NUPAVEX-972234 format. One record per residue: residue number from 1; residue in three letters; chain; x, y, z of N, C-alpha, C in turn. Coordinates in pm, whole numbers, plus 32768, in hexadecimal, padded with zeros to 4 digits. Each point is the difference from the previous one (the first is absolute). Layout:
// residues N
<NUM; ALA; A; <X; Y; Z>; <X; Y; Z>; <X; Y; Z>>
...
//
This chain:
// residues 218
<1; MET; A; <9A78; 589A; A02F>; <8076; 7FD2; 7FC5>; <8068; 806C; 7F9F>>
<2; PHE; A; <8038; 7FF3; 7FD7>; <8062; 8019; 7F8D>; <7F7E; 8063; 7F92>>
<3; PHE; A; <7FA1; 7FD4; 7FF9>; <7F90; 8038; 7F7E>; <7FB0; 8046; 8058>>
<4; MET; A; <7FFA; 800F; 807A>; <7F75; 8033; 800C>; <8087; 809A; 8062>>
<5; THR; A; <8010; 8079; 7FD3>; <8070; 8053; 8005>; <7FC7; 8089; 8046>>
<6; ASN; A; <7F91; 801C; 7F80>; <7FBA; 8079; 8044>; <7F9A; 8007; 8020>>
<7; LYS; A; <7FE8; 7FCA; 807A>; <7F4D; 8005; 8015>; <8043; 8064; 80B7>>
<8; LYS; A; <7F94; 803A; 8028>; <7FD0; 8083; 805B>; <8096; 8005; 809E>>
<9; MET; A; <8010; 8059; 8020>; <806E; 8040; 803D>; <7FA8; 7FE8; 8077>>
<10; GLU; A; <7FAB; 8019; 801A>; <7FA1; 802E; 806C>; <7FB7; 7FAB; 8045>>
<11; MET; A; <7FB4; 7FF7; 8021>; <7F9F; 7F90; 8081>; <7F98; 7FFE; 7FCB>>
<12; VAL; A; <7FBE; 7FBA; 7FCE>; <7F87; 8032; 7FDE>; <7F7B; 8036; 8037>>
<13; ALA; A; <7FA1; 8070; 805C>; <7FC2; 7FED; 803C>; <7F81; 7F9C; 8045>>
<14; PRO; A; <7FDD; 7FE1; 8051>; <7FA5; 7F56; 801B>; <7FBD; 8061; 7FBE>>
<15; ASP; A; <7F9F; 804F; 7FF0>; <7F8E; 7FD7; 7FC1>; <7FED; 800E; 7F74>>
<16; ASP; A; <808A; 8018; 7F87>; <8017; 7FD1; 7F98>; <8060; 7F6C; 7FFA>>
<17; ALA; A; <8004; 7FC7; 806F>; <8046; 7F89; 7FDC>; <7F77; 7F81; 7FB8>>
<18; LEU; A; <8038; 7F95; 7FC0>; <7FCE; 7F78; 7FA8>; <7FB8; 7FC3; 8075>>
<19; PRO; A; <7F42; 8034; 7FCA>; <7FB3; 7F96; 8073>; <8056; 7F63; 8021>>
<20; GLY; A; <8060; 7FBF; 7FAD>; <801E; 7F4B; 8044>; <7F72; 7FBA; 7FC7>>
<21; ARG; A; <8006; 7F7A; 8087>; <7FC2; 7FA4; 7FC2>; <7FD1; 7FE8; 80C6>>
<22; ASP; A; <7F99; 7FB3; 8000>; <804B; 7FD2; 8082>; <7FE1; 7F44; 8025>>
<23; PHE; A; <8071; 7FF7; 7F99>; <8031; 7F60; 800C>; <8085; 8006; 7FE2>>
<24; ALA; A; <8060; 7FA6; 800D>; <806A; 8023; 7FFF>; <8018; 7FAF; 7F62>>
<25; ILE; A; <8069; 8039; 7FA9>; <8021; 7FCC; 7F92>; <8063; 7F9B; 800A>>
<26; PRO; A; <7FF7; 7FA4; 7FA8>; <8006; 7F5F; 7FFD>; <80A2; 801F; 800B>>
<27; THR; A; <8049; 7FD3; 8024>; <8091; 7FD0; 802F>; <805F; 7F76; 7FF1>>
<28; ALA; A; <8074; 7FF8; 8001>; <8046; 7F79; 8027>; <7FE3; 7FCC; 8054>>
<29; GLN; A; <7FDF; 7F57; 8047>; <7FDB; 7FD2; 8073>; <8089; 7FDB; 7FFC>>
<30; THR; A; <807D; 7FF7; 7FDE>; <8077; 7FC8; 8066>; <8057; 8031; 7FED>>
<31; HIS; A; <802E; 8048; 8038>; <80B2; 802B; 7FC7>; <805E; 7FB0; 7FEA>>
<32; PHE; A; <801B; 8055; 7F69>; <8041; 7FD1; 7F6B>; <809E; 7FB8; 8080>>
<33; VAL; A; <8043; 8042; 805D>; <8097; 7FF9; 801C>; <7FEC; 7F97; 8083>>
<34; PHE; A; <7FBB; 801B; 805D>; <7FB7; 7F9D; 8093>; <7FD2; 7F83; 8003>>
<35; ASP; A; <7FB0; 8019; 7F86>; <7F90; 7F99; 7FC4>; <7FB9; 7FFE; 8087>>
<36; ARG; A; <7FD0; 808A; 801F>; <7F93; 7FFA; 8081>; <7F63; 8021; 7FEB>>
<37; PRO; A; <7FD3; 8002; 801D>; <7F60; 8022; 800B>; <8009; 80BC; 8014>>
<38; LEU; A; <7FF6; 804E; 7F91>; <802E; 808A; 7FD9>; <7FB2; 804E; 807A>>
<39; LYS; A; <7F76; 7FE5; 8027>; <7FF1; 8045; 802B>; <7FCB; 7FB2; 80D0>>
<40; SER; A; <8071; 7FB6; 801D>; <7FDB; 7FC3; 8076>; <803B; 8083; 8062>>
<41; ALA; A; <7FBD; 7FB8; 807C>; <7FCF; 8085; 8069>; <80A3; 7FD6; 8080>>
<42; VAL; A; <8008; 807E; 8018>; <8098; 801C; 801F>; <8030; 7F9E; 8085>>
<43; PRO; A; <8067; 7F92; 7FF5>; <7FDD; 7F99; 806D>; <801E; 801C; 8079>>
<44; ASP; A; <7FEF; 7FAA; 8069>; <803F; 801D; 80A0>; <8094; 8010; 7FF9>>
<45; GLY; A; <7FF2; 8088; 8013>; <80B8; 801D; 803C>; <803E; 8065; 7F87>>
<46; MET; A; <7FB0; 7FE2; 7FA7>; <802C; 8090; 7F8C>; <7FCF; 806F; 7FF1>>
<47; GLU; A; <801D; 803E; 7FA3>; <7FC1; 80A7; 8013>; <7FEB; 8043; 7F73>>
<48; GLN; A; <7FE0; 806F; 7FD2>; <7FF6; 8029; 7F5B>; <8023; 8084; 801B>>
<49; ALA; A; <8025; 8022; 7F8E>; <8040; 807F; 7FB5>; <7FD5; 803B; 7FBB>>
<50; MET; A; <7FE5; 807C; 7FCC>; <7FD4; 8023; 7F64>; <8069; 8058; 7FE9>>
<51; PHE; A; <7FF3; 8040; 7F8D>; <8074; 8045; 7FC6>; <7FE5; 8027; 7F97>>
<52; GLY; A; <7FE3; 8076; 7F78>; <8004; 802C; 7FC0>; <8097; 805B; 7FE2>>
<53; MET; A; <8036; 7FBD; 7F80>; <80A0; 8051; 7FC8>; <7FE6; 7FED; 7F60>>
<54; GLY; A; <7F7D; 801A; 7FBA>; <8014; 8010; 7FA3>; <7FCA; 7F8D; 7F80>>
<55; CYS; A; <8032; 7FC7; 7FA5>; <7FC6; 7F6B; 7FC6>; <7FF6; 7FA9; 8055>>
<56; TYR; A; <7FD0; 7FD7; 803A>; <7FD6; 7F43; 8014>; <8058; 7FAC; 8001>>
<57; TRP; A; <7FEF; 7FF2; 7F67>; <8063; 7F8C; 7FCF>; <8093; 7FE5; 8051>>
<58; GLY; A; <804B; 8056; 800D>; <807F; 8048; 8040>; <7FE0; 7FAF; 8059>>
<59; VAL; A; <7FDC; 8084; 806E>; <7FF0; 7FCC; 8070>; <7FD0; 7F91; 804F>>
<60; GLU; A; <7F97; 7FBB; 7FD2>; <7FD6; 7F84; 8014>; <808B; 7F8C; 801C>>
<61; ARG; A; <8029; 8020; 7F7F>; <8090; 7F75; 8008>; <8068; 804F; 805C>>
<62; MET; A; <8006; 8077; 800A>; <8066; 8023; 8077>; <7FF5; 7FAB; 8095>>
<63; PHE; A; <7F81; 8016; 801E>; <7FD2; 7FE3; 8078>; <7FF3; 7F69; 8014>>
<64; TRP; A; <7FB3; 7FA6; 7F7A>; <8007; 7F6C; 801D>; <805E; 7FD0; 8006>>
<65; ASN; A; <8093; 8023; 7FD6>; <8099; 800D; 7FF0>; <803C; 8004; 80BD>>
<66; VAL; A; <7FBC; 802A; 8039>; <8028; 800D; 8096>; <7FF1; 7F88; 807E>>
<67; PRO; A; <8041; 7FCA; 8007>; <802B; 7F8C; 804C>; <7F6C; 8063; 80B0>>
<68; GLY; A; <7FA8; 7F63; 7FE4>; <7FB7; 8046; 808A>; <7F6E; 800E; 7FC5>>
<69; VAL; A; <801A; 8051; 7F7F>; <7F7A; 8023; 7FDB>; <7FAC; 7F8A; 8006>>
<70; TRP; A; <7F9B; 7FE8; 7FF6>; <7F8B; 7F68; 7FD0>; <7F93; 800A; 7FB9>>
<71; LEU; A; <7FD7; 8083; 7FD9>; <7FAD; 7FFC; 7F35>; <7FEA; 80A3; 8012>>
<72; THR; A; <7FFC; 8019; 7F70>; <8038; 80A0; 7FE1>; <7F54; 8008; 7F87>>
<73; MET; A; <7FDD; 8048; 8009>; <7F8A; 801D; 7FA3>; <7FEF; 80AC; 7FD2>>
<74; VAL; A; <7FDC; 7FF1; 7F8B>; <800A; 8086; 7FAD>; <7F73; 805C; 8040>>
<75; GLY; A; <7FA4; 803D; 7FDA>; <7FB6; 8037; 7FD0>; <7FC2; 80CE; 8010>>
<76; HIS; A; <7FA4; 802B; 803D>; <7FFC; 809E; 7FF9>; <7FCC; 802D; 8083>>
<77; ALA; A; <8023; 805B; 804D>; <7FFD; 8036; 803E>; <7FE3; 807C; 801E>>
<78; GLY; A; <7FAC; 8054; 80A3>; <8040; 807B; 7FE9>; <7F74; 8054; 7FBB>>
<79; GLY; A; <7FAE; 7FE7; 7FB2>; <7FB5; 8032; 7FAD>; <7F77; 8022; 8016>>
<80; TYR; A; <7F9E; 8022; 7FB6>; <7F76; 7FFD; 8035>; <7FB5; 7F88; 7FA4>>
<81; THR; A; <8049; 7FE7; 7FA1>; <7F7A; 7F88; 7FC9>; <802A; 7F69; 801C>>
<82; PRO; A; <7F9B; 7FE1; 8028>; <7FFB; 7F73; 8023>; <802A; 7FAF; 7F6C>>
<83; ASN; A; <8033; 7FA1; 8030>; <7FFF; 7F5E; 7FA0>; <8050; 8020; 7F72>>
<84; ALA; A; <8030; 8099; 8002>; <8034; 8039; 7FA9>; <804F; 7F77; 7F67>>
<85; THR; A; <7FEB; 8012; 7F9E>; <803F; 7FF1; 7F78>; <8099; 8001; 8009>>
<86; TYR; A; <8065; 7FA6; 7FFE>; <8099; 8093; 7FC0>; <7FEE; 804A; 7F8A>>
<87; GLU; A; <7F7A; 7FFD; 7F9C>; <7FFF; 8076; 7F93>; <7FD0; 8061; 803A>>
<88; GLU; A; <7FC9; 7FDA; 8077>; <7FA4; 808B; 8059>; <8068; 8065; 8071>>
<89; VAL; A; <804D; 7F78; 8015>; <8073; 803A; 802C>; <8058; 8078; 7FC4>>
<90; CYS; A; <8008; 7FDB; 7F90>; <805A; 804F; 7F98>; <7FC9; 8046; 7FCD>>
<91; THR; A; <7F6D; 8046; 802A>; <7FC7; 8084; 7FB9>; <800C; 806A; 8052>>
<92; GLY; A; <8049; 7FDC; 808D>; <8030; 809E; 805A>; <7F75; 7FE6; 8045>>
<93; LYS; A; <7F8E; 7FB2; 7FF6>; <7F5A; 8037; 8033>; <7FEB; 7F8B; 8083>>
<94; THR; A; <8066; 7FDE; 8020>; <7FDF; 7FBB; 8082>; <802F; 8015; 8076>>
<95; GLY; A; <80C5; 8011; 8008>; <8004; 8040; 8084>; <8030; 7FB7; 801B>>
<96; HIS; A; <800B; 7F9B; 7FCF>; <805A; 7F57; 8029>; <80BE; 803F; 7FE3>>
<97; ASN; A; <803B; 7FA1; 8062>; <8097; 7FEC; 7FDC>; <7FF0; 7F86; 7FD9>>
<98; GLU; A; <8074; 7FBE; 7FCD>; <7FFF; 7FA1; 7FDB>; <8068; 7FBA; 8051>>
<99; VAL; A; <7FBF; 7FCC; 8065>; <8081; 7F9D; 8075>; <7FD7; 7F94; 800D>>
<100; VAL; A; <8091; 7FC6; 8044>; <8019; 7F5C; 8034>; <7FCF; 7FE5; 8099>>
<101; ARG; A; <7FBC; 7F9D; 8000>; <7FE8; 7FD8; 8086>; <806D; 7F88; 8032>>
<102; VAL; A; <802C; 801F; 805D>; <8078; 7F8F; 801A>; <7FE4; 7FC1; 80AD>>
<103; ILE; A; <7FEE; 7F65; 7FF8>; <7FD1; 7FC5; 8083>; <809F; 7FD6; 8020>>
<104; TYR; A; <803A; 8003; 805E>; <807B; 7FF6; 8038>; <800B; 7F92; 8070>>
<105; ASP; A; <8087; 7FC9; 802F>; <802D; 7FD0; 8080>; <8041; 8030; 805C>>
<106; PRO; A; <7FB8; 8064; 8052>; <8079; 806D; 8044>; <805E; 7FCE; 804C>>
<107; ALA; A; <7FD4; 7F6A; 8022>; <80A5; 7FC6; 8029>; <8056; 7FFE; 7FC5>>
<108; VAL; A; <7FD4; 8000; 7F89>; <80C1; 7FE9; 7F84>; <8012; 808A; 7FB6>>
<109; VAL; A; <7F91; 8044; 7FDA>; <801E; 80B3; 7FC0>; <7F82; 806F; 8083>>
<110; THR; A; <8033; 802F; 8004>; <7FD9; 8071; 802C>; <7F9F; 8067; 7FCC>>
<111; TYR; A; <7F9F; 8049; 802E>; <7FCB; 8071; 7FE7>; <805A; 8043; 7FA8>>
<112; ASP; A; <808B; 8047; 805F>; <806F; 806C; 7FD7>; <8046; 7FAC; 7F56>>
<113; ASP; A; <7FFF; 7F43; 7FFF>; <8061; 8017; 7FA0>; <7FAE; 801D; 7F77>>
<114; LEU; A; <7FCA; 7FFF; 801E>; <7F72; 7FEB; 7F95>; <7FFD; 80B1; 7FFF>>
<115; LEU; A; <7FC5; 8053; 8064>; <8055; 8083; 7FC9>; <806A; 803A; 7FAC>>
<116; LYS; A; <8042; 7FDA; 8026>; <808B; 7FF4; 7FA6>; <7FE1; 7FFF; 7F93>>
<117; VAL; A; <7FFA; 7F65; 7FD5>; <7FB0; 7FE1; 7F5C>; <7FE8; 804F; 7FAC>>
<118; PHE; A; <7F9A; 804F; 8069>; <7F86; 804A; 7FC0>; <8034; 8080; 7FFC>>
<119; TRP; A; <8061; 8068; 803A>; <8047; 8083; 7FD0>; <8085; 7FD5; 7FAE>>
<120; GLU; A; <8030; 7F7D; 802A>; <8080; 8024; 7FA8>; <7FB2; 7FA9; 7F68>>
<121; GLY; A; <7FC3; 7FDD; 7FD6>; <7F97; 7FC4; 7FA4>; <7FDF; 8070; 7FB9>>
<122; HIS; A; <7FC4; 805F; 7FF8>; <7FEE; 805C; 7FA7>; <8025; 808A; 804D>>
<123; ASP; A; <7FD8; 8059; 7F9C>; <7FF8; 80B1; 801C>; <7FB9; 802F; 801B>>
<124; PRO; A; <8003; 8051; 80B0>; <7F73; 8004; 8032>; <7FF3; 8091; 7FF0>>
<125; THR; A; <805C; 8015; 7FD0>; <7FF3; 8087; 7FE6>; <7F8F; 8067; 7FCE>>
<126; GLN; A; <7FDA; 7F98; 7F7C>; <7FD9; 8027; 7F2F>; <7F6F; 8003; 8039>>
<127; GLY; A; <7FB1; 8019; 8086>; <7FA6; 802C; 7FE7>; <7F7F; 7FCD; 7FAC>>
<128; MET; A; <7FB3; 8026; 7FA9>; <7F9E; 7FAA; 7FA0>; <8052; 7F8A; 7FB6>>
<129; ARG; A; <807A; 7FD9; 801D>; <804F; 7FB9; 7F74>; <805D; 7F89; 8034>>
<130; GLN; A; <802E; 7FC1; 7FB2>; <806B; 7FC3; 801C>; <8045; 7FDB; 7F8F>>
<131; GLY; A; <8065; 8047; 7FE5>; <803A; 7FEE; 7F54>; <7FDA; 8033; 7FBA>>
<132; ASN; A; <8007; 7FA9; 7F8A>; <7F88; 8022; 7FA7>; <7F69; 7FEA; 7FEC>>
<133; ASP; A; <7FD3; 7FD0; 8097>; <7F42; 8001; 8006>; <7FF6; 8071; 8044>>
<134; ARG; A; <7FC6; 800F; 7FC5>; <7FC4; 80C6; 8040>; <7F2A; 7FEF; 8011>>
<135; GLY; A; <7FFB; 7FF0; 8094>; <7F5A; 8012; 8034>; <7FE5; 800F; 806F>>
<136; THR; A; <7FC4; 7FD5; 802D>; <7FEA; 800E; 80A7>; <8016; 7F49; 8001>>
<137; GLN; A; <7FB7; 7FBF; 7FB4>; <8031; 7F62; 803E>; <8065; 7FE3; 7FFC>>
<138; TYR; A; <8086; 8045; 7FD8>; <80AF; 7FF4; 801A>; <8000; 8017; 8094>>
<139; ARG; A; <7FC6; 803D; 803D>; <8017; 8074; 8088>; <8057; 7FAE; 807C>>
<140; SER; A; <803F; 8047; 8014>; <8059; 7F8F; 8078>; <7F97; 7FCA; 809E>>
<141; GLY; A; <7FE4; 7FA2; 8018>; <7FE4; 802C; 80B2>; <8017; 7F9E; 8043>>
<142; ILE; A; <7FE3; 7FF1; 806B>; <8001; 7FA9; 8064>; <7F8D; 7FE2; 8013>>
<143; TYR; A; <7FAC; 7FB1; 8019>; <7F67; 8004; 8043>; <801D; 7F6A; 808D>>
<144; THR; A; <7FE0; 8042; 805A>; <8017; 7FB0; 8065>; <7F75; 7FB7; 8083>>
<145; TYR; A; <802F; 7F74; 8027>; <7FDD; 7FB9; 805A>; <7FB4; 8003; 80A3>>
<146; THR; A; <8071; 805D; 7FE4>; <8016; 8022; 80B6>; <804B; 804F; 8028>>
<147; ASP; A; <7FFF; 803E; 807E>; <8024; 8074; 803D>; <809A; 8009; 7FD5>>
<148; ALA; A; <804C; 7F93; 803A>; <805D; 7FC6; 8012>; <8029; 8027; 7F65>>
<149; GLN; A; <7FEB; 7FC3; 7FBD>; <7FF6; 8013; 7F24>; <8006; 808F; 7FE7>>
<150; LYS; A; <7FCD; 8038; 8060>; <7FE1; 80B5; 7FAF>; <8079; 8030; 8034>>
<151; GLN; A; <8014; 7FCA; 80C3>; <8061; 8058; 8021>; <8075; 7FCE; 7FC5>>
<152; ALA; A; <803E; 7F88; 7FC8>; <8078; 7FF4; 7FC1>; <8016; 803F; 7F7B>>
<153; ALA; A; <7F95; 801A; 7F90>; <8000; 8031; 7FD3>; <8007; 807F; 7FDA>>
<154; PHE; A; <7FE3; 808B; 8069>; <8028; 804B; 802C>; <8081; 8005; 7FE6>>
<155; VAL; A; <8035; 7FE2; 8072>; <80B1; 7FAB; 803C>; <804B; 8032; 7F87>>
<156; SER; A; <7FD2; 7F88; 7FB7>; <804E; 7FDF; 7F5F>; <7FF7; 806B; 7FE4>>
<157; ARG; A; <7FB8; 8027; 7FB3>; <7FD4; 80AA; 7FCA>; <80A6; 8067; 8025>>
<158; ASP; A; <7FCE; 7FF8; 804F>; <804C; 8093; 8053>; <808C; 7FD7; 802C>>
<159; ALA; A; <802A; 7F6D; 8002>; <8089; 7FCE; 7FEA>; <8030; 8015; 7F70>>
<160; PHE; A; <7FAD; 7FEF; 7F95>; <801A; 8007; 7FAC>; <802F; 8086; 7F87>>
<161; ALA; A; <7F8E; 802F; 803B>; <7FC8; 8088; 7FCC>; <80BA; 806C; 800F>>
<162; PRO; A; <8038; 8000; 8050>; <8062; 8058; 7FF1>; <80A8; 7F9F; 7F9D>>
<163; LYS; A; <7FC9; 7F91; 8002>; <8052; 7FBB; 7FA6>; <7FE9; 8022; 7F46>>
<164; LEU; A; <7F8E; 8006; 7FE2>; <7FEA; 8003; 7FB6>; <8010; 809C; 7FA3>>
<165; LEU; A; <7FF9; 8064; 8064>; <8022; 80C4; 8015>; <80AC; 7FD7; 7FD9>>
<166; ALA; A; <802B; 7FBC; 805B>; <808F; 8009; 7FCF>; <803E; 7FAB; 7F8F>>
<167; ALA; A; <7FBE; 7FB8; 7FB7>; <801E; 7FB2; 7F86>; <7FC4; 806B; 7FAF>>
<168; GLY; A; <7FE1; 8077; 7FDE>; <7FA9; 8056; 7FA4>; <7F60; 8001; 7FDE>>
<169; TYR; A; <7FB3; 7F7F; 803C>; <7F7C; 7FD9; 7FDB>; <7FBB; 8063; 806E>>
<170; GLY; A; <7F75; 8045; 7FE2>; <7F9F; 801F; 8049>; <7FA9; 7FC0; 8055>>
<171; ALA; A; <7F93; 8057; 7FF0>; <7FD7; 7FE0; 80A3>; <7FBF; 7F98; 8006>>
<172; ILE; A; <7FF5; 7F73; 805F>; <7FB1; 7F95; 7FF4>; <7F4E; 8037; 7FFC>>
<173; THR; A; <7FC2; 7FE0; 7F95>; <7FB6; 800B; 7FED>; <7F98; 7F86; 8001>>
<174; THR; A; <8028; 7F9B; 806D>; <7F76; 7F72; 7FF9>; <7FE5; 8048; 808A>>
<175; GLU; A; <7F63; 7FB8; 7FCA>; <7F8B; 801A; 8081>; <801B; 7F68; 802C>>
<176; ILE; A; <7FB6; 8009; 8087>; <801B; 7FB0; 8054>; <7F9B; 8027; 804B>>
<177; LEU; A; <7F79; 7F7F; 7FF1>; <7F4A; 8005; 8034>; <7FFE; 7F55; 8028>>
<178; ASP; A; <7F70; 8035; 8045>; <8014; 7F72; 8032>; <7FCB; 7F82; 7F6F>>
<179; ALA; A; <8029; 7FBF; 8012>; <7FEC; 7F6E; 7F9F>; <7F43; 8031; 7FB9>>
<180; PRO; A; <8003; 8027; 7F77>; <7F74; 8016; 7FEC>; <7FE0; 7F69; 7FD3>>
<181; GLU; A; <7F59; 7FE6; 7FD8>; <7FE7; 7F7E; 7FB7>; <8038; 7FE4; 7F7A>>
<182; PHE; A; <8045; 7F4F; 8022>; <8078; 7FE6; 7F83>; <7F84; 7FD3; 7FA6>>
<183; TYR; A; <8026; 8016; 7F78>; <7F91; 7FBA; 7F98>; <8046; 7FB4; 7FB0>>
<184; PHE; A; <8021; 7FA9; 7FBD>; <8050; 7F98; 7FD6>; <7FFE; 8008; 7F85>>
<185; ALA; A; <8074; 8042; 7F9B>; <7FE8; 801C; 7F64>; <8016; 7F62; 7FCE>>
<186; GLU; A; <7FCF; 8009; 7F73>; <7FE8; 7F98; 7FA8>; <8038; 7F73; 8013>>
<187; ASP; A; <8005; 7F78; 7FF2>; <804F; 7FB8; 7FF4>; <80C3; 8027; 7FD1>>
<188; TYR; A; <7FA2; 8045; 7F54>; <80CC; 7FE9; 7FCB>; <8014; 803C; 8046>>
<189; HIS; A; <7FE5; 8099; 8064>; <8095; 8019; 8051>; <8032; 7FFA; 8064>>
<190; GLN; A; <7FB7; 7F6D; 8023>; <803C; 7FD2; 805C>; <805C; 7FB1; 7FE3>>
<191; GLN; A; <8081; 800D; 8053>; <80BF; 7FBD; 7FD2>; <8005; 803A; 7F78>>
<192; TYR; A; <7FE0; 8050; 7FD0>; <8010; 8010; 7F47>; <8098; 800B; 801D>>
<193; LEU; A; <8053; 801A; 803B>; <80A9; 7FD0; 7FBD>; <8012; 7F7F; 7FFA>>
<194; ALA; A; <7FD1; 7F90; 807B>; <7FF0; 7FA3; 7FE6>; <8007; 7FA4; 7F75>>
<195; LYS; A; <7FA9; 8043; 8015>; <7F6F; 7FBB; 7F4C>; <8045; 7FFE; 7F7A>>
<196; ASN; A; <8060; 80BC; 8037>; <800C; 802D; 7F8A>; <80A5; 804A; 8016>>
<197; PRO; A; <8047; 7FA2; 8022>; <80B2; 8031; 8027>; <800E; 8092; 7FCA>>
<198; ALA; A; <8007; 7FD0; 7F73>; <8003; 808A; 7FE8>; <7FC2; 808C; 7FC7>>
<199; GLY; A; <7FAA; 8014; 804F>; <7F96; 8031; 8007>; <8005; 80A7; 800E>>
<200; TYR; A; <7FCA; 804A; 801C>; <8026; 8098; 7FF0>; <800B; 8032; 80B8>>
<201; CYS; A; <8044; 8025; 800B>; <8064; 8025; 80B8>; <801E; 8096; 7FD2>>
<202; GLY; A; <7FAF; 805B; 8057>; <804E; 809E; 8022>; <8037; 8003; 802F>>
<203; ILE; A; <8017; 7F9A; 8078>; <7FDD; 802C; 8093>; <80BA; 8022; 8047>>
<204; GLY; A; <801D; 8034; 8002>; <80A2; 8036; 8014>; <800A; 8070; 80A7>>
<205; GLY; A; <8075; 7F9C; 805E>; <7FEB; 8090; 807C>; <8082; 805C; 7FB8>>
<206; THR; A; <8016; 8048; 8081>; <802A; 806C; 7FF1>; <80A5; 800C; 8012>>
<207; GLY; A; <8011; 7F6B; 802F>; <80B8; 7FD6; 8015>; <7FEF; 8006; 809E>>
<208; VAL; A; <7FD3; 8069; 802F>; <801B; 8049; 8096>; <7FD0; 7F63; 809D>>
<209; THR; A; <8078; 800A; 803A>; <7FBC; 7F6E; 8084>; <7FB3; 805C; 8036>>
<210; CYS; A; <7F73; 7FB9; 8031>; <7FBE; 800F; 8086>; <803D; 7FE9; 806E>>
<211; PRO; A; <7FE5; 805D; 804F>; <8071; 7FF3; 8081>; <7FD7; 7F96; 8081>>
<212; ILE; A; <7F9A; 7F7A; 7FB8>; <7F8E; 7FF7; 8070>; <8046; 7F65; 7FDC>>
<213; GLY; A; <7FAE; 7F7D; 8031>; <8023; 7F8E; 7FF2>; <804B; 7FA2; 8011>>
<214; VAL; A; <8003; 7F88; 7F8A>; <807A; 7FEF; 7F9C>; <7FBD; 7FD2; 7F9B>>
<215; ALA; A; <804C; 804E; 7F97>; <7FFE; 7F6C; 7F9D>; <7FC1; 7FC5; 7FCB>>
<216; ALA; A; <7F7F; 7FD5; 7FEB>; <7FB1; 7FA8; 7FD3>; <8010; 7F98; 7F5C>>
<217; VAL; A; <8030; 8094; 7FAA>; <7FE4; 7F7B; 7F77>; <80AB; 8077; 7FD0>>
<218; ASP; A; <8041; 7FA6; 7F76>; <804B; 8022; 7FE3>; <8006; 809A; 7FBF>>
//
């Protein structure tokens, strides 16, 4: 978050990553907003998605406000250190990104709708940072669970890129990868801005409209 600004701007090599641990770190049991078990399985008929957009406090709030989203959770993914703590992620020596995992009802909100929230909710051209938050844990990423999601992610990127260029932004730096293992962040990070409404949020979009789907949030 705002006090973690001078971290490495390059990914750690796998051999140099912290070792982590073979057990999950403690986290919340219940979603603070939805009052559902935080580790619920994906219900029949629902789907999951994962995004990295910078500090996950503000990103999670964006998605839990989307109609059709059933559950959100914050964690770490995309690196090398199993079951890393937040403090370890902040060293830049785990390779992990701060991510939000979303469980949603595709009959209410489509994956394209979620992609629109993703693209418009942050600046995907900043590389290993987002606003004042700097380091590999703040990189832009779409982590896909199906081939359809992967195709939609690339199509949306290619549609949004010229809009950003026309508005004076640089090239998109978002990584689009198969969903890696998701590790839950600690209790106090889960739904942080619902528990702390005046808390820090460094997330902000570019003001450029992504030409896909239908806007799902204000």
